[in-house]
N, C-alpha and C positions, 0 to 999 in steps of 0.2 A: 693411304685414306684405308681403313679396314672392309667400309661398306654397311649393307645393311645386313642384321643377325637375325633377322624375325619376318618372315613375309607371310600372305596367302599364295597357295599352289595357281590360284587366279589370275594374279595380278604379274607372277613370272609369264604366263604365256602371251605369247608374241612378241616378247622383250627379244632385243637385239643381241646377237651373243660377238662380242668382237675379241679378236687375236691382240697379240701384245704389240703389234705394230699398229693398232688402232684398224685394221681392215676389218667389214664386216662379213663373219661368216657364215651365218645365218640365222634363225629365229626357235626360238622354244616353243617346241608344241606340245611336251606334256613333261611328268616329274617323275623317275622310276623310283619307286620305293620298295622293301620289304617289311613284311607285317609280323609282328611275333609277337605271343600271346604273355600272360603271365604277368603283365605289369610291366614287362621289359619294354626299351625303346625301340620304335618300329623307326628303322634308318632311313635315310634318305640315300639313293645309290647315283643317281645322276640324272640328267635331264635329254630328253629326245630332242635333238635340232635339227630343223629341216636346212638344210644346204640354198645357199642364195642361187650356185650357178648352174644346178640340176634338180633343185628340188627333193633331191634324196634325203632321208631320216635315219639319221645316226645317234648313238649313243657317246653324251658327255659325260665323263664321272665326275663327280664332284670335286675330287681332289685337283682337277685341271683347272679349278676356276679360283682364279686371284681373288676377285670382289664381284659381291652383286651389286650395283650400283641403282639409283631410283628408276633410270631408263634404259638401262644395257647391262650386260652380264659380260664380266673381262677375262678372259684366261689367261692363266701362267706361262703358258708353252702355245703355238701357233700346231703343235705337234698332235693331232688326233685322228683317232681311225675314223677311215671312210666308208668302213662296211656298213650294209643298211641294217638299221635298226631293229631287230627281233626280241621281244620282249623271253626271258628263259622261265621256266617254273621255278616260282616263290618271287617273281616279282610282279607287282602291279604296276598302273601309271593312274597318276592320281586323277588325272581328267577322262579319261579313257575306261578305268574300272571302278574309282572310287567315290565320284562326286556322280550323285545322283540315285544311289544304291540304299536301300531301307536299314536301317539301324535299330538298337535299343541303346539307352541309355539308365544310369543308376546313377549319375551326378545330385547328388545330395541338395545342389542348391536349383536342381530344375525338378524340383516334386511333380511337376503338372505334366513332365510328357513320359515319368515311370511306367512302365505298361503299355506304351505304345508305339507305333514303327513310327518313327523318325527317318528325314530325308537328309542326305550328306547334302550341303549347299557348297562347302570349299573346307579346304585344309589346311593349316599353319604350318609351317617350318621353322623350324630354329636352329640357328649354331651355338654346337656347345661349345667348353673350353676346349676342348681335345681336337677343336675342327669339323667333329662329326656333325651333320645336319640330322634332325632326327623331328618327327610330327610331336607335335606338341599340342595343339589344340585342333575344335574342327566346331564348325557351323554349321549348325542344325534347323531345317525347317520341321516345326510342330504340323503343319497344316496346312496347304496350297489355297490361299483363299480365292474366291470368284470374281469374276468381272476384272481379272487383268491387276488387282490390287497388287501391290508388291508384298512380300510374305513376310513375318515375323521372323527373325534369326535367334538364331540362341546359341550360345558360345558353351561347349563342352572341353573340358581336359580329354585328349585322346584317352587317358586311363580308366575314363568310365563311358567309353562308349564301346561297345560291344557289337559281336554279327559279320564281321572281317576276317577272315584266316590269312594264312599263305597262300590258299588256294583260289582266294577270294571272295566274293560276300555269300556267305552261308555255306559255303564249302570247304570240302577237306582235302589233301592231297599229301599222300604219303611224303613225295619226294619232296615237295614246298615244305612240308614241315621240319624233313628231316633236316634241310638246306638252313630253315630260319635257326633251327635247334646250334648249327655250327655257329650262329654270331656270337656268342660271349667265350666261344673258347679257344685256346690258342691254338694256331696254326699245325704247331708239332703235333695236339690232341684230336685235330680234327683229323690229321693226317692219318694217323694209328686208326682211327674211325671208320676212314674212307676203307681203309684195306682190310676192316673186319666185315664189311659187306661183301655179299657174292657181285663177283667181276659185272654180269650184265648191269645189276644195280650202281656197282660203281660208275663204269662209264658213264649211267644215264646222270648220276649226280655230278661229276665231272664234268659231265657238259652243259649242266645249266648252272654251275656256278659262274660268278662273275669273274672277268679275267681278272682283276688285283687280289680278289679272295684266292684261286685257284695257283695264281703267282706264291701266293704265302706258302699255300699249302705243299706247293712243287719242291721251294725248297727245303721243306723240312722231313722230304723224302731221300732214300738212297737213290745212288744215280742213277742205279738199273728200273727202279721201278719209278722217276722221274720219266725216262727213255721210254719205259712200258705204257704211262698215262698220255704222255705228249702226241703217242703214235696215235691213240684213240680220237684224238682232234683233227677239224679238216684242217688241211696246210693254211688257209689265211689265219685261223683260229690260233692256232698255233702260235705263230708270228707273232700275233696281239698279246698272247699270255709271257711270250717271252719279253717282250718291251716291258713288261710289266713287274720282271723280275730284275734284283740285282744283278749287276751287270756280269760279277763273276762268276755266280751263281749260272744265269745264262750261257755263260763260257763254257762252265762244266757239264752241261746240259748238253749242249751242241757237238762237244767233243766226244759225248756218247752215241751219238747218230752218225747214220750213213755218210759220207763225205759229200756226197752229193744232195741230198736232205738238209742237210747243215747249210750248206750254199744257198739253198731254194728260199729257206727261211730267212737266212742272211739279206739275201735281197729283197723278201717281202716286209723285211721291219723296217722300220722309219731309220731312215741315215742317221739322225742325230742319236738314236737308240745304239742302231748296232754298230756305230763305229768305236765307241769305247769296248763293243765283246769283242770285236776284231783285233782290237790292240792286245787283249788278254789273253786272246787264243794264239798269240803269236810267240808265246814263253812256254819255256818247257813245262812241262804239269809238276815237276817237283822242285819248283822254283818260286821265291815271295810276287814275282811277278805274275802268277798263275793265281796266286790266291789273294793278293790285293782286290781293294774295291776304289774304282778311279774316281771315286764321289766325296773324300774326305772333305772336313769343314777346313775352310781356308781362307786367308782374309790378307789383307795387306796391312803395312805396319802404323796406317795411321789409324784404323780401326779404335774405338775407346773399349775399354773392358765392359762397359754397358751393351754396347753392338755384339760384342762376341757372346757374351750371356744370351743375349737374346738370341743369338743363332741358335747357341748352343740348348736352348731350350723346345726347339724344332720336334714337337712329338713324334714324327716321320723319321728321326735321325735314331740309328740304334746307340743305345747305351756307352756301348763301346767307343763307337768314332766319336760319341760327344766329350769324351774323354780327354779328348787334347785336337787343341786349336793351332792349325800350321798355316804360319807368316812368312810370308812369300811376295817377292815383288812382282806387280801386275804384268801377264794377266794372271785372273785366281784360278780361272778355271783349267784343268789340267790338261796337257802338260803343263805348268805354269813357268811363272818368270822364276829366277833366282830364287829357291829356297834362303830363308832367313834364320829359321828357328820355329820351336813351338812352345806352347803353355799350357800346362795342364788345367783342369778348371779348379781343381784345388787351389791352386793359384791365383786366378780368376775372381775367385769368393773373396780372397784375404787381400784384393787391392780394391785402391779405390775407383767409383765406376767412369772418373772421368781421365783415369791414366791410359797411356796409348799401350795397345800390346807390344807394338815394338819394342818398346823401354824395359818389357818384363821380360824377354826369351829366356829359354834355358839354354845356356851358353855350351853344357858338357852332355849333353844326350847324343850320340853318332845317330845317323842314319842309318837303313836299312837300303839295300841295292836289290834291283829287280831279279838281277842274278843268282844274288844269293839262297842257299839252300833254304829246306824247311828247319833243320837243325840249327842252322844261325838264327834262324828269327825266334825259335824257341829260346837259345841261350840269350840273347836278346830282353825278351819279355821277364826271362828268371832272374836275368841281371838287374833289368831296371823296374822290376815292379810293376810294369805297366800291361795294360788290355789292348793300347793301340800302339804303330809304331810308324813314321813318315819311310816312303819310296821314294828313291830318288833315280834317275839316270846317270849315265857316265859324266853329263854335266853341269849336274847339281840344279835339275830340274825336279820339282815335287810331282809321278807324276801317279800318285797315288797311296793309301794306306793301308797295313795291312792289322786287322784285328785278331786276337787271340782266338775267338770262336773259329772263326774260318781256320787259323792254325790248326785246333784242335780236332775240327773237321776231316782235314785231309789225314792227319796221323794216327786217326783209330782204324779199327777193322772198318770196311767197305760196308759191309752191315750193320752197322755197329746203332743206327737207328731205328733197323726194324726190331733188332734185340730188345732195344730200350734201354734204360739207363743202370737198370739190375737185371741182367739175363737170367731169365728162369724165374722172377720172381714178378707177382703181381702186383703191379703198381697201384696204388691208393693216393687220392687226393682230398686235400682238407677243405670243408663245406661242402 
């Protein structure tokens, strides 16, 4: 069940939040958004949730939400950061900062409101095809009537409402505008822009980015710059950012830190998030085991082609990992049961939707092993024209997958990210 995909923020207020085990975690108290100008979508970052046990307010990213139902919010995982919520620069709270503020509208359908100050009564949120939530429309009050009568509400598209910036209603803030400008940029391009800033400003911007975005940016930096930037964060924030990183990248970063600090960070991370990182850190840095991701696309042989394709469409899955599905005996979480084989995405596209993946396995593709060298992995990709490959342990269990981009990252010079694609040549982008 997909749940609600469009609702007003006021309806969310007070709604129960449940974990995957149906236990009540808390209640929604506000919605955190980032405001962008120029007609760009203003994204919903997450919810402010008041915990039931101690009334502490925490931040819940939207990606942790499985579905919003009529009376409750259901989470994908019970793993959430318990740090007290504190809004960062560039973040506004719908109920606390936006509702009740004065704005103006140029909606051609509401000419009677042009040139007048109107008040925001509520904000409509909508989920897009990419699973992001954005501000879609706004309920406006043209004039409050006297004697306690209910005001007339007008509905305007968000793109026709003006007067709120990333810094708040009628305000400007250089850091907030800079962060808002990063929204449509690739993480690699943001990383380059970030390191073009003076260090004091860079540290401020990094401190104000949300955990997920900062994690994406860190993964696009060289390892020494990753370590430099993570050192500017307080220890609990650093652990939260590491939880948002891919396990292989988090393991690489922790390997750059002093052993005692890396140990503290691992202890502060959620056990579910730190466990795969610890496993990866146990491999020799020059082996396939250190390069792999422990979260490949896995399924049992009774999965249909239609179900496999639906899993491969997950927008959060890197394209390299979506190119190959791995079929295993239960359990399907790594380390899995016995590895049976794999199916290429192209093969799935050519088979009837009702076919079972167990019947269309590639019988000839050999696996990689955790202790194989990086050169072995390079030869594997060159031989079989693949961008992803299975990694097994000595007992034939799938423990991860290695992608060609991670291999190239380790085979290129350590500072290749700092030098760019064409060292010494200014890069230009289309559009």
